[in-house]
Every structure is written in structure tokens, then in C-alpha cells.
C-alpha positions as CSV (number, residue, x, y, z in Angstrom):
1,X,159.0,142.7,95.7
2,X,157.8,139.5,96.2
3,X,158.5,139.7,99.6
4,X,156.3,142.4,100.0
5,X,153.6,140.7,98.2
6,X,153.7,138.0,100.8
7,X,154.0,140.2,103.7
8,X,151.1,142.0,102.6
9,X,149.2,138.5,102.5
10,X,150.3,137.6,106.0
11,X,149.4,140.8,107.5
12,X,146.0,141.0,106.2
13,X,145.6,137.5,107.7
14,X,146.8,138.7,111.1
15,X,144.3,138.2,114.0
16,X,141.5,136.3,111.7
17,X,141.1,132.7,112.0
18,X,142.4,131.4,108.7
19,X,138.3,129.9,108.0
20,X,137.1,133.6,108.1
21,X,139.1,134.3,105.0
22,X,136.5,131.7,103.0
23,X,133.9,132.1,104.8
24,X,132.2,134.3,102.0
25,X,133.1,132.1,99.8
26,X,131.6,129.3,101.0
27,X,129.0,130.0,103.4
28,X,128.3,126.0,104.0
29,X,132.0,125.1,103.8
30,X,131.6,122.4,106.5
31,X,127.5,121.4,106.6
32,X,125.9,121.6,109.3
33,X,126.0,118.4,111.5
34,X,122.6,117.9,112.6
35,X,120.8,119.0,108.8
36,X,123.3,116.4,107.6
37,X,122.2,113.9,109.8
38,X,118.2,114.6,109.2
39,X,119.2,114.7,105.4
40,X,120.6,111.5,105.6
41,X,117.7,109.8,107.5
42,X,115.2,111.7,105.2
43,X,116.7,110.7,101.7
44,X,118.1,107.5,102.6
45,X,121.2,108.8,100.1
46,X,124.8,108.5,100.7
47,X,126.5,111.3,103.5
48,X,128.7,112.6,100.1
49,X,125.6,113.1,98.3
50,X,123.6,114.7,100.9
51,X,126.7,116.9,102.1
52,X,127.1,118.3,98.5
53,X,123.5,119.1,98.3
54,X,123.4,121.1,101.1
55,X,126.7,122.8,99.8
56,X,124.9,123.5,96.5
57,X,121.8,125.0,98.2
58,X,123.2,127.3,101.1
59,X,122.9,124.7,104.0
60,X,118.7,125.1,102.9
61,X,117.6,121.5,104.4
62,X,114.2,122.0,102.7
63,X,115.7,122.6,99.1
64,X,118.5,120.7,99.5
65,X,115.9,117.9,99.7
66,X,114.0,118.8,96.9
67,X,117.3,118.9,95.0
68,X,118.2,115.5,96.1
69,X,115.0,114.0,94.8
70,X,115.0,115.1,92.1
71,X,118.4,114.6,91.1
72,X,117.9,110.6,92.3
73,X,114.8,110.1,90.1
74,X,117.1,111.4,86.9
75,X,119.6,109.4,88.0
76,X,116.5,106.1,88.5
77,X,115.2,107.1,85.1
78,X,118.6,106.4,83.3
79,X,119.4,103.5,85.4
80,X,116.3,101.7,84.6
81,X,117.4,102.3,80.8
82,X,120.7,100.9,81.6
83,X,119.3,97.5,83.3
84,X,116.2,96.9,81.4
85,X,117.3,93.9,80.3
86,X,118.3,92.5,83.5
87,X,116.3,89.6,85.4
88,X,114.2,90.0,88.2
89,X,113.7,86.9,89.5
90,X,113.9,87.9,93.5
91,X,111.7,90.5,95.6
92,X,108.6,90.1,98.2
93,X,105.1,89.4,98.2
94,X,103.6,92.4,100.8
95,X,99.9,91.8,102.0
96,X,97.8,94.7,103.7
97,X,94.1,93.9,105.6
98,X,91.9,96.6,106.3
99,X,88.4,95.5,108.1
100,X,86.9,93.4,105.3
101,X,89.1,94.0,102.8
102,X,92.8,92.9,101.9
103,X,95.2,93.7,99.2
104,X,98.6,91.8,98.0
105,X,101.5,92.9,95.5
106,X,104.5,91.8,94.5
107,X,108.0,94.1,93.8
108,X,110.7,92.3,92.1
109,X,114.4,93.1,92.4
110,X,117.3,91.6,91.0
111,X,119.2,90.2,94.1
112,X,118.3,88.6,97.3
113,X,120.1,91.3,99.0
114,X,118.3,94.3,98.0
115,X,114.9,92.7,98.8
116,X,116.3,92.5,102.4
117,X,117.1,96.4,102.2
118,X,114.7,98.9,104.3
119,X,114.6,100.9,100.9
120,X,113.0,98.1,99.0
121,X,110.9,97.0,101.7
122,X,109.2,100.5,101.7
123,X,108.6,100.6,98.4
124,X,106.5,97.4,98.8
125,X,104.9,98.9,101.8
126,X,103.7,101.7,99.4
127,X,102.5,99.3,96.9
128,X,100.3,97.7,99.1
129,X,99.0,100.7,101.1
130,X,97.9,102.2,97.3
131,X,96.4,99.0,96.1
132,X,94.4,99.0,99.5
133,X,93.4,103.2,98.1
134,X,92.2,101.5,95.1
135,X,90.2,99.1,96.4
136,X,88.5,101.5,98.8
137,X,87.9,104.2,96.3
138,X,86.1,101.8,93.6
139,X,84.4,99.5,95.5
140,X,80.9,99.2,97.4
141,X,81.0,96.9,100.9
142,X,78.0,95.4,99.3
143,X,79.6,92.1,97.4
144,X,82.3,90.3,97.4
145,X,84.6,91.7,94.7
146,X,88.2,91.1,93.3
147,X,90.5,93.2,91.3
148,X,93.9,92.1,89.4
149,X,96.1,94.8,88.4
150,X,99.1,94.6,86.2
151,X,102.0,96.7,86.2
152,X,101.3,99.3,84.1
153,X,97.8,100.0,85.8
154,X,99.8,99.4,89.6
155,X,102.4,101.9,88.2
156,X,99.7,104.9,87.9
157,X,98.4,104.6,91.3
158,X,99.9,107.2,93.9
159,X,101.9,106.9,97.1
160,X,99.3,108.6,99.3
161,X,96.8,111.4,98.4
162,X,98.3,113.8,96.1
163,X,101.6,111.5,96.4
164,X,103.6,111.1,93.5
165,X,102.9,108.2,91.0
166,X,104.8,104.4,92.0
167,X,106.6,104.8,89.0
168,X,108.2,108.0,90.1
169,X,109.0,106.1,93.6
170,X,110.1,103.1,91.8
171,X,112.6,105.6,89.7
172,X,113.6,107.0,93.4
173,X,114.5,103.1,94.4
174,X,116.1,102.4,91.2
175,X,118.6,105.1,91.8
176,X,119.4,104.5,95.3
177,X,119.8,100.9,94.8
178,X,121.2,100.3,91.7
179,X,119.3,97.3,90.5
180,X,116.2,97.0,87.9
181,X,113.2,96.8,90.1
182,X,109.8,96.0,88.8
183,X,105.9,96.6,90.2
184,X,105.1,93.2,89.2
185,X,101.4,93.1,90.1
186,X,98.8,93.6,92.7
187,X,95.3,92.1,93.5
188,X,92.8,92.8,96.0
189,X,89.8,91.2,97.8
190,X,87.0,92.7,99.4
191,X,83.4,91.3,101.2
192,X,80.5,93.0,103.1
193,X,81.6,93.9,106.3
194,X,78.9,92.0,108.3
195,X,78.9,88.8,105.8
196,X,82.2,87.9,105.2
197,X,85.6,88.1,106.3
198,X,89.1,88.2,104.2
199,X,92.1,85.9,105.7
200,X,95.7,86.4,104.8
201,X,98.9,84.2,104.9
202,X,102.8,85.2,103.7
203,X,105.4,83.1,103.8
204,X,109.0,83.5,103.6
205,X,111.9,84.9,105.6
206,X,110.6,88.2,106.7
207,X,108.7,88.0,110.5
208,X,105.3,89.2,110.4
209,X,105.0,92.9,110.9
210,X,102.3,95.6,110.9
211,X,100.9,97.0,109.1
212,X,102.3,94.9,105.7
213,X,103.1,91.3,106.0
214,X,105.9,90.4,103.8
215,X,107.3,87.1,102.4
216,X,107.9,85.2,99.4
217,X,104.3,83.7,99.2
218,X,101.0,85.1,99.7
219,X,97.4,84.3,99.5
220,X,93.8,85.8,100.6
221,X,91.2,84.0,100.9
222,X,87.4,85.5,101.2
223,X,85.3,83.6,103.5
224,X,81.3,84.2,103.6
225,X,79.7,84.1,107.1
226,X,76.1,83.6,108.3
227,X,74.6,83.9,111.3
228,X,74.9,83.5,114.3
229,X,78.3,84.7,113.3
230,X,81.4,82.9,114.5
231,X,83.9,84.7,116.7
232,X,86.2,86.4,115.5
233,X,89.2,84.1,116.4
234,X,87.4,81.3,115.1
235,X,87.2,83.3,111.7
236,X,91.0,84.0,112.1
237,X,92.2,81.0,112.8
238,X,90.1,79.2,110.2
239,X,91.3,81.6,107.6
240,X,94.8,81.5,108.5
241,X,94.8,77.6,107.9
242,X,93.0,77.7,104.5
243,X,95.2,80.7,103.4
244,X,98.1,78.5,104.4
245,X,96.6,75.8,102.5
246,X,96.3,77.7,99.4
247,X,100.0,78.8,99.5
248,X,101.5,75.2,100.3
249,X,99.4,73.4,97.5
250,X,98.9,75.7,94.8
251,X,95.0,74.9,94.0
252,X,94.0,77.0,90.6
253,X,90.2,76.9,90.8
254,X,87.5,76.4,93.9
255,X,85.6,73.7,93.6
256,X,82.6,72.2,95.9
257,X,82.9,69.9,99.0
258,X,81.5,67.6,96.9
259,X,83.6,67.0,94.5
260,X,85.5,63.6,94.0
261,X,89.2,63.9,94.8
262,X,91.5,63.2,91.9
263,X,94.8,62.8,94.1
264,X,97.9,64.4,94.0
265,X,97.6,66.3,90.9
266,X,93.8,67.8,92.0
267,X,93.8,71.5,91.7
268,X,90.0,72.1,93.0
269,X,90.7,74.0,96.4
270,X,88.0,72.3,98.4
271,X,89.0,68.5,96.9
272,X,92.4,68.9,97.7
273,X,93.5,66.9,100.7
274,X,93.5,69.6,103.9
275,X,97.5,70.5,104.2
276,X,97.1,70.2,108.1
277,X,94.9,67.1,107.8
278,X,95.6,65.2,104.2
279,X,92.8,62.4,105.3
280,X,90.3,64.8,104.9
281,X,89.8,67.2,102.1
282,X,89.6,70.8,102.9
283,X,85.6,70.7,102.0
284,X,85.3,67.9,104.5
285,X,87.7,70.0,107.4
286,X,85.6,72.9,106.9
287,X,82.4,70.8,107.2
288,X,83.7,69.8,110.4
289,X,84.2,73.1,112.1
290,X,80.9,73.9,113.6
291,X,80.7,77.4,112.3
292,X,78.7,78.9,109.2
293,X,81.7,79.9,106.7
294,X,82.1,79.5,103.2
295,X,85.1,79.6,101.0
296,X,84.0,82.4,98.2
297,X,87.2,83.2,96.4
298,X,91.0,82.9,97.0
299,X,94.2,84.4,95.5
300,X,98.3,83.3,95.7
301,X,101.5,84.9,94.5
302,X,104.5,83.2,94.6
303,X,107.3,85.5,94.2
304,X,109.1,85.4,90.5
305,X,106.2,82.5,89.3
306,X,105.4,82.7,85.7
307,X,101.8,83.7,85.1
308,X,99.4,83.8,82.3
309,X,100.7,87.2,81.8
310,X,103.9,86.1,80.2
311,X,107.0,85.1,82.1
312,X,108.2,86.4,85.3
313,X,110.1,89.4,84.0
314,X,108.5,93.0,84.9
315,X,109.2,95.5,82.7
316,X,111.3,98.0,84.6
317,X,109.3,101.2,85.3
318,X,106.1,101.4,83.0
319,X,104.6,104.5,82.2
320,X,100.9,104.6,80.7
321,X,97.8,102.5,81.4
322,X,95.9,100.2,79.3
323,X,92.4,98.8,79.2
324,X,91.2,96.2,81.9
325,X,91.2,92.4,80.2
326,X,88.9,90.7,82.3
327,X,89.8,88.2,85.2
328,X,88.6,84.7,86.3
329,X,85.2,84.6,87.6
330,X,83.8,85.1,91.3
331,X,84.6,81.5,93.2
332,X,87.1,80.6,90.3
333,X,90.0,81.2,92.4
334,X,93.1,82.8,91.1
335,X,96.7,81.2,91.3
336,X,99.3,83.5,89.9
337,X,98.5,87.0,88.5
338,X,95.8,86.1,86.4
339,X,95.4,89.1,83.8
340,X,94.8,92.8,84.4
341,X,91.6,93.3,85.7
342,X,88.0,94.5,85.8
343,X,86.3,94.3,89.1
344,X,84.1,91.3,89.6
345,X,81.2,91.4,92.4
346,X,78.5,88.8,93.2
347,X,78.5,85.3,95.0
348,X,80.9,82.5,94.6
349,X,79.9,79.8,92.2
350,X,81.5,77.2,95.1
351,X,81.1,77.4,98.6
352,X,81.9,75.2,101.5
353,X,78.9,75.9,104.1
354,X,79.6,75.0,107.2
355,X,76.9,73.9,110.3
């Protein structure tokens, strides 16, 4: 009787490839290679997870991608809770300039290894683009303006028109990378298109790349110009050197070209010895450039630095929003994050006129 049963099974299988016996039960026994490659490329998740998602969704790539992102975000939020107490001393500063405006962000992580990954750098780029969108949506181009955002406000920006909140993208990246991540802070400077220029400089181990430059230090410098307007190449060179000076010497206020230098401890930008020509103050060097340029404001970030907001730690993945608490007055400069910001417009209080 047992032999008959075995024979019956063997007979049922004659003439049919073994896989066909299981095809009805497992419609996607081996995930389509092309779909698997595309899903891996679009999500950045491990091969095994991508294969399981395709099996779960019957081979439908769109449904599999949606399921993977939901699952990764869910796991990311759970992971964020598990690593909430971890320190995030590493990360990147990202800078984006468009026209007469520039945005700067700081995103933190636990290790330098994660900061070097494409996934983390895409998060930095997304935060910079979102901050630039915030700038363009909330300011006019009729006056010099500055805005500082702390992480709770930054987290509520969207990663594109109609896109998810940056906090959701942060959760997704946390799930993929397995470390605590923090949207630390962001800022932007904007000047009237025909009356100014915003210079940028980033320093660190990443090569400059368009559109978002990244490094461990960054600076924005708002320049005012008068007619006849200097050539674009001159503005670029002068602005970059001033921004490089800001990164190197960490001024905290702007000052005036008439200020008497106070030695090595000088923190007023225009009274500091110029980084590339120390026998002159920066204000004196600007006066020798022969154009019509005025430094109106500046911002400086160093990744992981302690700020007036308190400490170097982000709160992981924040939620909610907070009211603006004000920022330093225009023309006073900001070295570090300052406080959560209201927009400030108007002229600077100390400029270096050239001409």
C-alpha cells in the first residue's frame, strides 16, 4: 500500500518539471532578477529584504517598494528609540547656493563610517534642498535676510514638493544605517539679486560637488555690492576668501574696518588678521581690492561643535514644532547655531566698503 502511494506521486510527476508542481503555491519562487536589481537600487536595502518583499507582493515591484519603505521607516523609528541615548559627534555640513541665496545644514551621526556612505550624504543633500525651499518660500529678494532653524523646525520641512517630512526620511535612513542620526540645525542667507552676493566655503574630506557641497566646516558670507558691480569672477574670489577666513578663524561678530585689532583673541571679523595675509586685517585687505564690496553678515558651522542652543547632541528624530526665539541682529554674524530663528532683514551694522 505504501509502495502504491509512492508510485502514485511519482506518476503524477512524470513529464512535468519539478518547479511546475510548486508554481501555483509559490508564484515568485525566484524573484525576477531585473526587478530585484531595480528594487535594490531604488531602496538601498539588502538583497534578502528586497527578495522577500517581491515574494510577499507577488512580484509587483511598485507594491514591494512601498512595503519596504513602510517597513524600513517603522524599523527606523524603533531603532531611533533604541539608540536615543547615543552620542552623534560625527556627520557633515552641507551647503547649497542658488542665485543670491545660500543654505547650510548640519546632519549628525555616530561614526565617520556612516558619514561617508551615500545614504547619509543623500539625507544631507535633501536637508539642504529643503532649507533652500524654506528660504525661497519665506523671503523676498528686496533686503538682506538671515534665518536659523534648529532641529525641530528643520525636521518639519519636506523633502520636496508634497514629499514626506525630513523627520520621516531621517527615520528611513536610521533604519537602513543602524545608527542614531540627527538633523542638527540649518540656516540661510539671502541678499537682493542685483545688490549683493552670497559666498560659500566648505572644508573637509569630501571634494566639492554640485549642487550640494559637503564637509566638516562650512561658512556663508553675505556681500553687498554697489555700482559699478564688480565682475562675477571677482565677487566669487573675494567672497570665497572671506568665507575661508571665517572657517579658519571663527569670528563671532562683524565689527568695522576702523576697529583696532586686539591680538590673537580678536573675534570681530573685520578686525582679525586676514588668514591669507596676516599683516593686514580683513577690513584692510578688503579696502585694497578695488571693487565696491561690503561684508554684511556671515554664518559658520563646525560639525559637532557646542552651540548656544546647548551641547552637541541632537535629539534623534524630533517631532512637533517650536516658536522662533530670535537670532543675532543682522550684521553681527553668527558663529555656530545661534537660536531657533525669526527672519531678520535690513542692512548690516558694520560693512567694509571697497572703492
